[in-house]
N, CA, C and O of each residue as an XYZ file, in Angstrom:
932
protein
N     -22.754      5.403     11.666
C     -23.310      6.449     12.283
C     -23.933      7.489     11.154
O     -23.132      8.177     10.520
N     -25.224      7.601     10.918
C     -25.843      8.379      9.977
C     -25.562      9.996      9.838
O     -26.025     10.693      8.935
N     -24.779     10.424     10.827
C     -24.535     11.890     10.940
C     -23.292     12.109     10.003
O     -22.261     12.552     10.511
N     -23.336     11.824      8.677
C     -22.165     11.909      7.952
C     -21.910     13.218      7.454
O     -22.880     13.966      7.323
N     -20.659     13.666      7.124
C     -20.358     14.956      6.617
C     -19.987     14.757      5.120
O     -19.084     14.005      4.752
N     -20.785     15.516      4.271
C     -20.521     15.485      2.891
C     -19.192     16.316      2.526
O     -19.239     17.544      2.601
N     -18.059     15.696      2.150
C     -16.868     16.374      1.795
C     -16.964     16.882      0.344
O     -16.634     18.026      0.028
N     -17.380     16.074     -0.415
C     -17.720     16.455     -1.900
C     -18.860     15.451     -2.391
O     -19.360     14.623     -1.630
N     -19.215     15.591     -3.686
C     -20.197     14.740     -4.243
C     -20.138     13.266     -3.938
O     -21.110     12.534     -3.751
N     -18.836     12.922     -3.913
C     -18.582     11.475     -3.914
C     -17.893     11.036     -2.566
O     -17.933      9.860     -2.204
N     -17.278     11.989     -1.854
C     -16.586     11.653     -0.557
C     -17.341     12.013      0.678
O     -17.602     13.202      0.862
N     -17.712     11.137      1.523
C     -18.373     11.239      2.733
C     -17.456     10.826      3.951
O     -16.632      9.912      3.936
N     -17.747     11.664      5.011
C     -16.946     11.333      6.255
C     -17.961     10.912      7.315
O     -18.943     11.614      7.555
N     -17.704      9.688      7.989
C     -18.574      9.212      8.993
C     -17.815      9.019     10.380
O     -16.828      8.299     10.528
N     -18.382      9.716     11.295
C     -17.599      9.411     12.712
C     -18.148      8.140     13.202
O     -19.295      7.772     12.947
N     -17.205      7.397     13.997
C     -17.616      6.393     14.713
C     -18.573      6.685     15.994
O     -18.395      7.653     16.733
N     -19.512      5.820     16.151
C     -20.643      6.075     17.144
C     -20.085      6.105     18.663
O     -20.690      6.695     19.559
N     -18.884      5.418     18.859
C     -18.298      5.403     20.307
C     -16.882      5.889     20.343
O     -16.506      6.480     21.355
N     -16.058      5.702     19.344
C     -14.581      6.019     19.391
C     -14.223      7.234     18.805
O     -15.116      7.748     18.132
N     -13.164      7.836     18.875
C     -12.793      9.099     18.296
C     -12.208      8.631     16.868
O     -11.025      8.817     16.580
N     -12.949      8.129     16.163
C     -12.386      7.269     14.964
C     -13.311      7.859     13.762
O     -14.489      8.139     13.984
N     -12.746      8.029     12.524
C     -13.438      8.472     11.371
C     -13.313      7.588     10.157
O     -12.232      7.073      9.872
N     -14.301      7.419      9.503
C     -14.287      6.565      8.209
C     -14.461      7.658      7.091
O     -15.458      8.377      7.150
N     -13.591      7.818      6.123
C     -13.784      8.526      4.899
C     -13.943      7.716      3.690
O     -13.069      6.907      3.381
N     -14.935      7.867      3.028
C     -15.186      6.838      1.923
C     -15.600      7.620      0.639
O     -16.347      8.595      0.712
N     -15.129      7.194     -0.455
C     -15.514      7.618     -1.717
C     -16.650      6.590     -2.099
O     -16.390      5.404     -2.299
N     -18.000      7.144     -2.192
C     -18.962      6.210     -2.485
C     -19.239      5.737     -3.756
O     -20.132      4.926     -3.999
N     -18.394      6.290     -4.678
C     -18.368      5.901     -6.200
C     -17.485      4.765     -6.332
O     -17.908      3.777     -6.932
N     -16.285      4.770     -5.842
C     -15.201      3.852     -5.986
C     -15.046      2.748     -4.868
O     -14.456      1.691     -5.092
N     -15.586      3.044     -3.708
C     -15.474      2.283     -2.634
C     -14.275      2.219     -1.789
O     -14.156      1.535     -0.772
N     -13.298      3.085     -2.367
C     -12.063      3.208     -1.541
C     -12.336      4.070     -0.287
O     -13.175      4.970     -0.288
N     -11.546      3.727      0.829
C     -11.750      4.328      2.041
C     -10.517      4.393      2.881
O      -9.521      3.731      2.591
N     -10.573      5.233      3.985
C      -9.482      5.373      4.752
C     -10.186      5.418      6.245
O     -11.359      5.768      6.376
N      -9.422      5.061      7.268
C      -9.807      4.967      8.661
C      -8.841      5.788      9.547
O      -7.646      5.619      9.303
N      -9.181      6.685     10.577
C      -8.175      7.409     11.238
C      -8.710      7.416     12.565
O      -9.925      7.297     12.726
N      -7.810      7.561     13.680
C      -8.205      7.384     14.954
C      -7.393      8.469     15.738
O      -6.180      8.558     15.548
N      -8.026      9.276     16.595
C      -7.324     10.246     17.360
C      -6.911      9.704     18.655
O      -7.658      9.581     19.626
N      -5.616      9.376     18.604
C      -4.987      8.874     19.905
C      -4.896      9.797     20.993
O      -4.906      9.405     22.160
N      -4.800     11.122     20.643
C      -4.751     12.100     21.717
C      -6.045     12.189     22.525
O      -6.045     12.472     23.724
N      -7.201     11.922     21.780
C      -8.514     11.938     22.581
C      -8.616     10.484     23.359
O      -9.187     10.427     24.448
N      -8.103      9.451     22.821
C      -8.251      8.149     23.647
C      -6.847      7.404     23.047
O      -6.589      7.090     21.885
N      -6.105      7.256     24.178
C      -4.836      6.602     24.020
C      -4.870      5.011     24.357
O      -3.869      4.297     24.303
N      -6.128      4.577     24.700
C      -6.379      3.350     25.268
C      -5.846      2.118     24.342
O      -5.370      1.106     24.856
N      -5.957      2.278     23.045
C      -5.496      1.360     21.972
C      -3.891      0.949     22.143
O      -3.393     -0.060     21.644
N      -3.185      1.927     22.943
C      -1.738      1.859     22.989
C      -1.251      1.220     24.294
O      -0.072      0.982     24.555
N      -2.342      0.963     25.108
C      -1.881      0.426     26.439
C      -1.265     -0.891     26.553
O      -0.516     -1.190     27.483
N      -1.604     -1.729     25.537
C      -0.967     -3.087     25.536
C      -0.294     -3.254     24.299
O      -0.528     -2.628     23.265
N       0.627     -4.211     24.483
C       1.648     -4.417     23.231
C       0.759     -5.110     22.010
O      -0.071     -5.993     22.226
N       1.025     -4.633     20.842
C       0.308     -5.265     19.755
C       0.606     -6.630     19.558
O       1.641     -7.147     19.978
N      -0.366     -7.296     18.862
C      -0.206     -8.915     18.713
C       0.972     -9.157     17.742
O       1.515     -8.228     17.145
N       1.357    -10.501     17.609
C       2.524    -10.785     16.661
C       1.942    -10.618     15.323
O       0.719    -10.683     15.196
N       2.747    -10.399     14.263
C       2.294     -9.894     12.943
C       1.325    -10.893     12.224
O       0.459    -10.486     11.449
N       1.517    -12.287     12.528
C       0.641    -13.182     11.915
C      -0.659    -13.090     12.510
O      -1.622    -13.188     11.750
N      -0.866    -12.913     13.782
C      -2.213    -12.676     14.456
C      -2.866    -11.300     13.986
O      -4.081    -11.223     13.805
N      -2.075    -10.298     13.810
C      -2.519     -8.955     13.278
C      -3.001     -9.078     11.895
O      -4.002     -8.477     11.504
N      -2.260     -9.891     11.117
C      -2.772     -9.999      9.740
C      -3.990    -10.686      9.613
O      -4.787    -10.363      8.732
N      -4.254    -11.745     10.527
C      -5.490    -12.432     10.569
C      -6.629    -11.504     10.997
O      -7.715    -11.535     10.419
N      -6.374    -10.693     11.998
C      -7.404     -9.710     12.425
C      -7.748     -8.660     11.340
O      -8.892     -8.210     11.276
N      -6.802     -8.273     10.509
C      -7.061     -7.540      9.440
C      -8.006     -8.122      8.398
O      -9.013     -7.545      7.988
N      -7.592     -9.299      8.020
C      -8.432    -10.147      7.022
C      -9.728    -10.309      7.419
O     -10.632    -10.203      6.589
N     -10.019    -10.621      8.904
C     -11.207    -10.873      9.485
C     -12.132     -9.502      9.442
O     -13.354     -9.522      9.301
N     -11.408     -8.422      9.574
C     -12.113     -7.172      9.491
C     -12.495     -6.918      8.171
O     -13.674     -6.646      7.941
N     -11.661     -6.967      7.257
C     -12.154     -6.871      5.923
C     -13.325     -7.947      5.423
O     -14.341     -7.614      4.813
N     -13.039     -9.053      5.737
C     -14.062    -10.072      5.303
C     -15.328    -10.014      5.886
O     -16.306    -10.515      5.331
N     -15.395     -9.368      7.099
C     -16.678     -9.201      7.794
C     -17.572     -8.147      6.975
O     -18.794     -8.129      7.119
N     -16.930     -7.309      6.146
C     -17.575     -6.297      5.540
C     -17.673     -6.652      3.932
O     -18.073     -5.825      3.113
N     -17.274     -7.931      3.598
C     -17.288     -8.377      2.301
C     -16.310     -7.624      1.374
O     -16.551     -7.278      0.217
N     -15.178     -7.425      2.059
C     -14.239     -6.561      1.222
C     -12.692     -7.195      1.363
O     -11.672     -6.543      1.588
N     -12.791     -8.578      1.178
C     -11.452     -9.272      1.002
C     -11.342     -9.843     -0.216
O     -11.539    -11.059     -0.216
N     -11.064     -9.290     -1.362
C     -10.887    -10.002     -2.637
C     -10.023    -10.920     -2.695
O      -9.097    -10.877     -1.884
N     -10.086    -11.945     -3.620
C      -9.220    -13.199     -3.635
C      -7.744    -12.728     -4.181
O      -6.793    -13.445     -3.873
N      -7.526    -11.647     -4.915
C      -6.196    -11.296     -5.406
C      -5.454    -10.609     -4.295
O      -4.294    -10.262     -4.519
N      -5.953    -10.391     -3.210
C      -5.091     -9.565     -2.049
C      -4.444    -10.841     -1.400
O      -4.655    -11.086     -0.212
N      -3.684    -11.626     -2.150
C      -3.101    -12.844     -1.544
C      -1.641    -12.875     -1.916
O      -1.034    -13.934     -2.072
N      -1.018    -11.521     -2.072
C       0.252    -11.524     -2.436
C       1.213    -11.440     -1.060
O       0.736    -11.963     -0.052
N       2.342    -10.907     -0.970
C       3.042    -10.821      0.086
C       2.334    -10.008      1.245
O       1.750     -8.953      0.999
N       2.403    -10.485      2.379
C       2.022     -9.762      3.551
C       3.126     -9.199      4.431
O       3.773     -9.939      5.173
N       3.336     -7.927      4.353
C       4.533     -7.226      4.937
C       4.047     -6.603      6.183
O       2.993     -5.967      6.182
N       4.814     -6.765      7.322
C       4.452     -5.888      8.474
C       5.543     -5.001      8.951
O       6.706     -5.237      8.622
N       5.258     -4.072      9.648
C       5.999     -3.093     10.240
C       5.795     -2.746     11.712
O       4.656     -2.396     12.021
N       6.699     -2.788     12.641
C       6.444     -2.361     13.951
C       6.669     -0.851     14.004
O       7.656     -0.279     13.541
N       5.560     -0.232     14.671
C       5.536      1.194     14.983
C       5.517      1.497     16.436
O       4.864      0.869     17.270
N       6.317      2.548     16.676
C       6.296      3.290     18.167
C       6.082      4.811     18.031
O       6.427      5.427     17.022
N       5.560      5.321     18.983
C       5.246      6.685     19.048
C       6.497      7.502     19.694
O       6.945      7.276     20.818
N       6.948      8.417     18.859
C       8.083      9.281     19.266
C       7.484     10.778     19.271
O       7.337     11.373     18.204
N       7.197     11.275     20.308
C       6.532     12.819     20.048
C       5.206     12.608     19.414
O       4.407     11.772     19.835
N       4.978     13.411     18.356
C       3.686     13.250     17.654
C       3.847     12.332     16.415
O       2.944     12.352     15.578
N       4.841     11.589     16.244
C       5.016     10.819     15.083
C       5.068      9.290     15.396
O       5.262      8.836     16.523
N       4.877      8.572     14.303
C       5.248      7.068     14.398
C       6.375      6.874     13.693
O       6.518      7.440     12.609
N       7.339      6.040     14.213
C       8.590      5.735     13.735
C       8.721      4.205     13.867
O       8.066      3.572     14.695
N       9.618      3.628     12.994
C       9.886      2.353     13.082
C      10.354      1.662     14.243
O      11.420      2.083     14.691
N       9.817      0.702     14.838
C      10.428      0.053     16.010
C      11.233     -1.216     15.484
O      10.959     -1.801     14.436
N      12.253     -1.560     16.343
C      13.127     -2.697     15.835
C      12.460     -4.038     16.186
O      12.774     -5.066     15.586
N      11.507     -4.019     17.195
C      11.106     -5.328     17.684
C       9.678     -5.202     18.115
O       9.239     -4.093     18.421
N       8.923     -6.282     18.157
C       7.429     -6.184     18.941
C       7.665     -5.692     20.224
O       6.863     -4.837     20.598
N       8.504     -5.988     20.955
C       8.564     -5.495     22.378
C       8.677     -4.069     22.584
O       8.479     -3.565     23.689
N       9.013     -3.351     21.479
C       9.229     -1.871     21.654
C       7.926     -1.229     20.942
O       7.740     -0.015     21.027
N       7.074     -2.021     20.276
C       6.038     -1.461     19.461
C       4.851     -1.028     20.146
O       4.482     -1.539     21.203
N       4.212     -0.038     19.527
C       2.766      0.380     20.029
C       1.845     -0.038     19.172
O       0.725     -0.259     19.633
N       2.065     -0.227     17.856
C       1.090     -0.825     16.807
C       2.044     -1.636     16.039
O       3.268     -1.654     16.168
N       1.170     -2.435     15.062
C       1.877     -3.123     13.971
C       0.952     -2.808     12.687
O      -0.276     -2.884     12.636
N       1.792     -2.458     11.725
C       1.272     -2.022     10.323
C       1.207     -3.351      9.382
O       2.225     -3.993      9.124
N       0.120     -3.649      8.971
C      -0.010     -4.914      8.129
C      -0.304     -4.431      6.639
O      -1.286     -3.729      6.396
N       0.539     -4.817      5.710
C       0.525     -4.406      4.448
C      -0.014     -5.658      3.647
O       0.662     -6.682      3.753
N      -1.152     -5.704      2.856
C      -1.632     -6.616      2.136
C      -1.422     -6.370      0.542
O      -2.131     -5.522      0.001
N      -0.617     -6.977     -0.103
C      -0.222     -6.787     -1.553
C      -1.056     -7.628     -2.558
O      -1.436     -8.754     -2.238
N      -1.321     -7.131     -3.679
C      -1.932     -7.969     -4.751
C      -1.061     -9.032     -5.130
O       0.161     -8.940     -5.013
N      -1.753    -10.226     -5.664
C      -0.960    -11.335     -5.966
C      -0.156    -11.107     -7.218
O      -0.335    -10.093     -7.892
N       0.829    -12.135     -7.582
C       1.561    -11.830     -8.859
C       0.542    -12.306    -10.028
O      -0.391    -13.082     -9.822
N       0.833    -11.771    -11.195
C       0.137    -12.326    -12.338
C       1.296    -12.783    -13.420
O       2.306    -12.123    -13.667
N       0.990    -13.877    -13.933
C       1.785    -14.561    -14.986
C       3.406    -14.643    -14.159
O       4.475    -14.549    -14.762
N       3.284    -14.806    -12.911
C       4.490    -15.066    -12.147
C       5.353    -13.604    -12.067
O       6.545    -13.602    -11.759
N       4.704    -12.525    -12.340
C       5.318    -11.272    -12.239
C       4.682    -10.465    -10.969
O       3.461    -10.331    -10.898
N       5.485     -9.973    -10.045
C       4.984     -9.465     -8.907
C       4.113     -8.137     -9.213
O       4.260     -7.542    -10.281
N       3.238     -7.718     -8.268
C       2.534     -6.556     -8.413
C       3.098     -5.551     -7.542
O       3.075     -5.748     -6.328
N       3.607     -4.486     -8.023
C       4.235     -3.339     -7.249
C       3.652     -2.073     -7.165
O       3.211     -1.569     -8.198
N       3.562     -1.352     -5.880
C       2.805     -0.215     -5.790
C       3.820      0.932     -5.878
O       5.031      0.709     -5.863
N       3.236      2.314     -5.980
C       4.163      3.454     -6.126
C       5.192      3.516     -5.144
O       6.243      4.084     -5.440
N       5.009      2.917     -3.804
C       6.121      2.849     -3.004
C       6.048      1.291     -2.554
O       5.155      0.800     -1.864
N       7.122      0.652     -3.064
C       7.178     -0.808     -3.111
C       7.083     -1.329     -1.688
O       6.694     -2.482     -1.498
N       7.389     -0.607     -0.772
C       7.420     -1.007      0.770
C       5.897     -0.749      1.471
O       5.646     -1.117      2.618
N       5.076     -0.167      0.736
C       3.624      0.086      1.281
C       2.656     -0.421      0.289
O       2.663     -0.023     -0.876
N       1.731     -1.392      0.791
C       0.703     -1.782     -0.093
C      -0.504     -0.665     -0.216
O      -0.660      0.251      0.591
N      -1.278     -0.892     -1.299
C      -2.458     -0.113     -1.535
C      -3.523     -0.346     -0.343
O      -4.253      0.589     -0.016
N      -3.599     -1.466      0.236
C      -4.249     -1.875      1.291
C      -3.563     -2.197      2.439
O      -2.920     -3.246      2.486
N      -3.624     -1.249      3.608
C      -2.810     -1.431      4.855
C      -3.654     -0.921      5.992
O      -4.529     -0.067      5.851
N      -3.303     -1.561      7.242
C      -4.021     -1.237      8.452
C      -3.119     -1.256      9.609
O      -2.128     -1.986      9.642
N      -3.471     -0.416     10.614
C      -2.786     -0.484     11.874
C      -3.429     -1.168     12.941
O      -4.577     -0.850     13.249
N      -2.805     -2.093     13.555
C      -3.546     -2.987     14.639
C      -2.774     -2.683     15.969
O      -1.566     -2.485     16.094
N      -3.715     -2.692     16.903
C      -3.292     -2.242     18.384
C      -3.437     -3.763     19.139
O      -3.796     -4.795     18.572
N      -3.105     -3.637     20.409
C      -3.150     -4.727     21.313
C      -4.437     -4.713     22.129
O      -4.604     -5.528     23.036
N      -5.401     -3.741     21.796
C      -6.616     -3.707     22.675
C      -7.424     -4.945     22.626
O      -7.577     -5.622     21.609
N      -8.001     -5.233     23.952
C      -8.964     -6.379     24.031
C     -10.332     -6.024     23.457
O     -11.171     -6.901     23.251
N     -10.556     -4.712     23.196
C     -11.876     -4.280     22.777
C     -11.778     -4.443     21.198
O     -10.866     -3.949     20.534
N     -12.824     -5.193     20.675
C     -12.889     -5.560     19.329
C     -12.727     -4.257     18.393
O     -11.898     -4.142     17.489
N     -13.643     -3.336     18.770
C     -13.703     -2.162     17.890
C     -12.535     -1.099     18.051
O     -12.613      0.033     17.574
N     -11.441     -1.569     18.771
C     -10.334     -0.681     18.945
C      -9.072     -1.509     18.593
O      -8.000     -1.132     19.066
N      -9.112     -2.558     17.836
C      -8.023     -3.312     17.402
C      -7.540     -2.844     16.025
O      -6.346     -2.573     15.894
N      -8.310     -2.738     15.077
C      -7.976     -2.173     13.713
C      -8.415     -0.693     13.758
O      -9.607     -0.401     13.664
N      -7.356      0.331     13.916
C      -7.942      1.594     14.435
C      -7.377      2.570     13.179
O      -7.648      3.765     13.299
N      -6.714      2.214     12.140
C      -6.406      3.044     11.035
C      -6.021      2.272      9.829
O      -5.635      1.106      9.908
N      -6.126      2.925      8.705
C      -5.741      2.309      7.486
C      -6.156      2.861      6.176
O      -6.840      3.885      6.178
N      -5.831      2.318      5.087
C      -6.315      2.727      3.979
C      -6.636      1.498      2.958
O      -5.860      0.546      2.875
N      -7.783      1.577      2.218
C      -8.165      0.552      1.390
C      -8.351      1.220     -0.152
O      -9.418      1.658     -0.581
N      -7.301      1.201     -0.754
C      -7.229      1.688     -2.065
C      -7.250      0.482     -3.091
O      -6.206      0.187     -3.671
N      -8.347     -0.175     -3.311
C      -8.247     -1.455     -4.044
C      -9.255     -1.246     -5.302
O     -10.369     -0.748     -5.137
N      -8.810     -1.636     -6.485
C      -9.516     -1.724     -7.653
C      -9.339     -2.987     -8.305
O      -8.204     -3.448     -8.429
N     -10.556     -3.718     -8.824
C     -10.458     -5.060     -9.235
C      -9.725     -5.165    -10.520
O      -9.664     -4.201    -11.284
N      -9.161     -6.317    -10.786
C      -8.479     -6.698    -12.106
C      -9.201     -7.814    -12.858
O      -9.360     -8.939    -12.386
N      -9.611     -7.437    -14.018
C     -10.344     -8.530    -14.748
C      -9.344     -9.461    -15.365
O      -8.855     -9.104    -16.436
N      -8.944    -10.688    -14.804
C      -8.075    -11.497    -15.262
C      -8.468    -12.042    -16.676
O      -7.598    -12.350    -17.490
N      -9.735    -12.145    -16.930
C     -10.210    -12.838    -18.247
C      -9.778    -11.817    -19.456
O      -9.775    -12.251    -20.608
N      -9.438    -10.548    -19.204
C      -9.250     -9.674    -20.349
C      -7.723     -9.169    -20.374
O      -7.236     -8.411    -19.535
N      -7.157     -9.634    -21.308
C      -5.651     -9.316    -21.585
C      -5.246     -9.272    -22.982
O      -5.834     -9.902    -23.860
N      -4.310     -8.579    -23.167
C      -3.773     -8.348    -24.587
C      -2.141     -8.466    -24.504
O      -1.559     -8.271    -23.437
N      -1.518     -8.766    -25.590
C      -0.107     -8.948    -25.684
C       0.485     -7.839    -26.332
O      -0.044     -7.510    -27.394
N       1.481     -7.173    -25.933
C       2.238     -6.035    -26.521
C       3.636     -6.322    -26.456
O       4.107     -6.950    -25.507
N       4.389     -5.866    -27.488
C       5.954     -6.088    -27.473
C       6.535     -5.157    -26.362
O       6.109     -4.025    -26.132
N       7.465     -5.715    -25.763
C       8.229     -4.894    -24.587
C       9.424     -4.217    -25.519
O       9.939     -4.639    -26.554
N       9.664     -3.014    -24.764
C      10.852     -2.202    -25.227
C      12.016     -3.036    -25.133
O      12.019     -3.962    -24.321
N      12.948     -2.826    -25.831
C      14.271     -3.425    -25.925
C      15.041     -2.997    -24.460
O      14.743     -1.929    -23.926
N      15.946     -3.815    -23.915
C      16.599     -3.560    -22.756
C      17.432     -2.235    -22.755
O      17.502     -1.560    -21.728
N      17.994     -1.905    -23.786
C      18.900     -0.860    -23.911
C      18.070      0.525    -23.969
O      18.514      1.559    -23.470
N      16.853      0.449    -24.610
C      15.990      1.505    -24.460
C      15.523      1.839    -22.942
O      15.538      3.000    -22.533
N      15.156      0.875    -22.226
C      14.665      0.989    -20.889
C      15.903      1.567    -20.042
O      15.735      2.441    -19.193
N      17.054      1.059    -20.313
C      18.274      1.554    -19.617
C      18.537      2.905    -19.930
O      18.856      3.680    -19.027
N      18.428      3.332    -21.266
C      18.570      4.722    -21.535
C      17.613      5.710    -20.820
O      17.967      6.810    -20.395
N      16.361      5.197    -20.733
C      15.431      6.007    -20.022
C      15.782      6.220    -18.519
O      15.629      7.328    -18.005
N      16.212      5.246    -17.880
C      16.702      5.277    -16.593
C      17.698      6.339    -16.443
O      17.525      7.282    -15.671
N      18.829      6.184    -17.239
C      19.913      7.031    -17.119
C      19.661      8.483    -17.564
O      20.372      9.428    -17.223
N      18.525      8.572    -18.398
C      18.247      9.981    -18.862
C      17.242     10.634    -17.945
O      16.703     11.690    -18.276
N      16.991     10.069    -16.865
C      16.129     10.703    -15.852
C      14.589     10.611    -16.044
O      13.774     11.259    -15.388
N      14.293      9.716    -17.035
C      12.875      9.414    -17.382
C      12.309      8.231    -16.622
O      11.276      7.735    -17.071
N      12.808      7.753    -15.613
C      12.184      6.656    -14.807
C      11.336      7.358    -13.602
O      11.471      8.509    -13.186
N      10.405      6.335    -13.143
C       9.791      6.781    -12.027
C      10.678      6.250    -10.735
O      10.995      5.064    -10.637
N      11.014      7.158     -9.841
C      11.809      6.597     -8.676
C      10.897      6.240     -7.541
O      10.368      7.077     -6.808
N      10.739      4.874     -7.441
C       9.804      4.420     -6.519
C      10.476      4.570     -5.136
O       9.744      4.869     -4.193
N      11.582      4.421     -4.957
C      12.337      4.539     -3.622
C      13.779      4.937     -3.854
O      14.568      4.308     -4.558
N      14.040      6.062     -3.177
C      15.342      6.587     -3.176
C      16.388      5.740     -2.302
O      17.585      5.593     -2.549
N      15.556      5.142     -1.065
C      16.440      4.317     -0.251
C      17.289      5.267      0.588
O      16.970      6.430      0.832
N      18.257      4.740      0.951
C      19.311      5.527      1.784
C      20.260      6.171      1.041
O      21.383      6.315      1.523
N      19.967      6.641     -0.199
C      20.886      7.417     -1.107
C      20.515      9.012     -0.878
O      19.413      9.455     -0.556
N      21.591      9.673     -1.101
C      21.554     11.123     -1.238
C      21.531     11.560     -2.503
O      21.956     10.802     -3.375
N      21.037     12.849     -2.856
C      21.154     13.531     -4.055
C      22.531     13.503     -4.560
O      23.458     13.800     -3.807
N      22.743     13.148     -5.854
C      24.002     13.129     -6.380
C      24.693     11.809     -6.137
O      25.759     11.674     -6.738
N      24.308     10.839     -5.397
C      24.966      9.647     -5.283
C      24.936      8.844     -6.486
O      23.980      8.867     -7.261
N      25.978      8.128     -6.654
C      26.132      7.100     -7.770
C      25.623      5.712     -7.246
O      26.147      5.156     -6.281
N      24.452      5.134     -8.022
C      24.011      3.988     -7.629
C      24.270      2.882     -8.691
O      24.118      3.071     -9.898
N      24.659      1.763     -8.159
C      25.032      0.688     -9.006
C      23.568     -0.109     -9.101
O      22.969     -0.380     -8.061
N      23.096     -0.422    -10.235
C      21.938     -1.432    -10.426
C      22.432     -2.806    -10.357
O      23.367     -3.278    -11.003
N      21.596     -3.467     -9.382
C      22.062     -4.897     -9.132
C      21.206     -5.868     -9.667
O      21.531     -7.048     -9.795
N      19.979     -5.341    -10.024
C      18.766     -6.375    -10.423
C      17.870     -5.696    -11.280
O      17.418     -4.586    -10.999
N      17.536     -6.438    -12.520
C      16.416     -5.865    -13.314
C      15.426     -6.986    -13.586
O      15.836     -8.105    -13.895
N      14.184     -6.720    -13.483
C      13.089     -7.566    -13.772
C      11.839     -7.093    -14.182
O      11.754     -5.865    -14.165
N      10.866     -7.688    -14.538
C       9.500     -7.363    -15.006
C       8.569     -7.466    -13.835
O       8.700     -8.350    -12.988
N       7.681     -6.606    -13.798
C       6.503     -6.738    -12.812
C       5.186     -5.964    -13.440
O       5.193     -5.468    -14.567
N       4.261     -5.939    -12.707
C       2.999     -5.123    -12.993
C       2.924     -4.048    -12.074
O       3.292     -4.187    -10.907
N       2.399     -2.818    -12.592
C       2.342     -1.540    -11.686
C       1.011     -1.595    -11.184
O       0.082     -1.628    -11.991
N       0.774     -1.611     -9.850
C      -0.599     -1.551     -9.108
C      -0.713     -0.114     -8.665
O      -0.199      0.153     -7.578
N      -1.269      0.793     -9.294
C      -1.174      2.311     -8.779
C      -2.093      2.687     -7.718
O      -1.972      3.820     -7.253
N      -3.023      1.888     -7.247
C      -3.810      2.258     -6.226
C      -4.941      3.370     -6.568
O      -5.637      3.889     -5.695
N      -5.031      3.654     -7.887
C      -6.120      4.557     -8.402
C      -6.769      3.803     -9.522
O      -6.230      2.780     -9.945
N      -7.920      4.256    -10.042
C      -8.623      3.571    -11.180
C      -7.849      3.771    -12.343
O      -7.476      4.903    -12.651
N      -7.541      2.665    -13.093
C      -6.769      2.538    -14.396
C      -7.469      1.557    -15.230
O      -8.247      0.696    -14.818
N      -7.085      1.791    -16.563
C      -7.835      1.094    -17.548
C      -7.148     -0.413    -17.698
O      -7.748     -1.406    -18.111
N      -5.945     -0.374    -17.332
C      -5.255     -1.588    -17.438
C      -4.004     -1.825    -16.427
O      -3.391     -0.827    -16.047
N      -3.671     -2.893    -16.055
C      -2.378     -3.143    -15.156
C      -1.197     -3.255    -16.108
O      -1.045     -4.217    -16.861
N      -0.462     -2.331    -16.041
C       0.616     -2.198    -17.134
C       2.011     -2.864    -16.580
O       2.350     -2.870    -15.396
N       2.738     -3.414    -17.656
C       3.988     -3.961    -17.264
C       4.996     -3.076    -17.047
O       5.020     -2.142    -17.848
N       5.944     -3.086    -16.098
C       6.988     -2.267    -15.914
C       8.227     -2.995    -15.770
O       8.190     -4.173    -15.417
N       9.400     -2.372    -16.026
C      10.692     -2.941    -15.786
C      11.215     -2.242    -14.786
O      11.196     -1.016    -14.678
N      11.738     -3.104    -13.969
C      12.047     -2.492    -12.356
C      13.645     -2.691    -12.353
O      14.244     -3.627    -12.885
N      14.164     -1.704    -11.701
C      15.784     -1.507    -11.683
C      15.858     -1.348    -10.065
O      15.342     -0.394     -9.482
N      16.516     -2.327     -9.452
C      16.931     -2.215     -8.255
C      18.356     -1.913     -7.891
O      19.180     -2.561     -8.536
N      18.812     -1.101     -7.029
C      20.204     -0.787     -6.837
C      20.670     -0.724     -5.529
O      19.982     -1.265     -4.664
N      21.773     -0.131     -5.195
C      22.329     -0.148     -3.951
C      21.522      0.795     -2.739
O      21.001      1.874     -3.022
N      21.507      0.315     -1.597
C      20.995      0.956     -0.529
C      19.452      1.239     -0.646
O      18.953      2.263     -0.178
N      18.731      0.275     -1.295
C      17.385      0.461     -1.415
C      16.703      1.135     -2.500
O      15.487      1.329     -2.503
N      17.610      1.542     -3.553
C      17.112      2.208     -4.708
C      16.251      1.438     -5.567
O      16.654      0.332     -5.925
N      15.059      1.877     -5.977
C      14.074      1.064     -6.855
C      13.644      2.184     -7.877
O      13.501      3.346     -7.498
N      13.447      1.808     -9.153
C      12.966      2.710    -10.175
C      12.167      1.937    -11.150
O      12.463      0.776    -11.435
N      11.130      2.577    -11.682
C      10.246      1.829    -12.745
C      10.367      2.557    -14.053
O      10.400      3.787    -14.078
N      10.433      1.823    -15.142
C      10.161      2.179    -16.447
C       9.116      1.322    -17.202
O       9.161      0.093    -17.259
N       8.141      2.126    -17.793
C       7.156      1.373    -18.432
C       7.662      0.180    -19.429
O       8.620      0.426    -20.160
N       7.192     -0.795    -19.464
C       7.636     -1.985    -20.165
C       7.331     -1.997    -21.645
O       8.079     -2.588    -22.423
N       6.162     -1.306    -22.083
C       5.804     -1.186    -23.212
C       6.188      0.100    -24.008
O       6.182      1.140    -23.349
N       6.499      0.177    -25.241
C       7.009      1.304    -25.830
C       5.734      2.309    -25.875
O       4.571      1.915    -25.787
N       6.111      3.618    -26.020
C       5.441      4.726    -25.761
C       4.304      4.812    -26.951
O       3.221      5.333    -26.684
N       4.542      4.343    -28.140
C       3.596      4.562    -29.147
C       2.314      3.559    -28.939
O       1.299      3.695    -29.622
N       2.431      2.663    -28.057
C       1.204      1.910    -27.757
C       0.322      2.359    -26.862
O      -0.781      1.822    -26.759
N       0.689      3.395    -26.102
C      -0.156      4.023    -24.931
C      -1.177      4.942    -25.493
O      -2.146      5.212    -24.783
N      -1.078      5.473    -26.718
C      -1.931      6.557    -27.156
C      -1.713      7.972    -26.399
O      -0.674      8.205    -25.781
N      -2.723      8.848    -26.495
C      -2.672     10.207    -25.856
C      -2.724     10.051    -24.283
O      -2.694     11.048    -23.562
C-alpha cells in the first residue's frame, strides 16, 4: 500500500491494504516488524494453529517469497504455543490450548559454536502463525532483525583465561541473558560453561565470541570471550 507514513528518515510504516495489519521497515537496513490488530479482526484466532513443523514451513515460505530467507538462518527452530488471557499472550502448554504458534528461526552455528541472541529463548527472526485458511492472515506478526555475516572474513584472537571470565561473572560484569526462575539475591550454581558467538540483532562490525555460563533454574550469562584490550574504544 503506497500510503506509507514516514516515522523518521529511514523508518516507514505501511498499512495492509485489506487487514488491520502494519509493516514497519527500516529502509536503510531492511529490518522490519509486522503487527496485527486482533481487536479489530479476531478471525485469525478462530481456528487452532498448525503443528509447529507446518508453521515453520509457512514462515520460511513467507520469507522466501520476498527473497528474505538467507542460508544461515538454518540453526535451531524453536516454537512456542501462545494463548490469549485478557489482553496478553501467555504460554500455552499444548497445541490444543493455543491460539497462535510462535516460530523462532536462529542463525546457524559457526565453527561448531552456536549463535546466541540477547535473549537465548527468542531469535532475532520470529513470527506468529495462526490457523486461518486465508493466506494473508496466516503469518500475522513478527520481527526480522537480520544482518548478514561474511564468513570469508575472519581473524584469530586469543581468548581470555577461564579464571578471568569467572571473575567477571562473580564481579557482576557479565551480561545476564536470562534470569530464569531465580529471584534477586538467589544463589545460582553454574552447571555448564561453553563458547558461542553473540548475534545481537543489530548492525555490528563482527560476530564476537562469548563465554556462556548456564546455571540453575534457567540462568544464563555472557562474558566477552576476547580480552578487552583487543576491542579498542
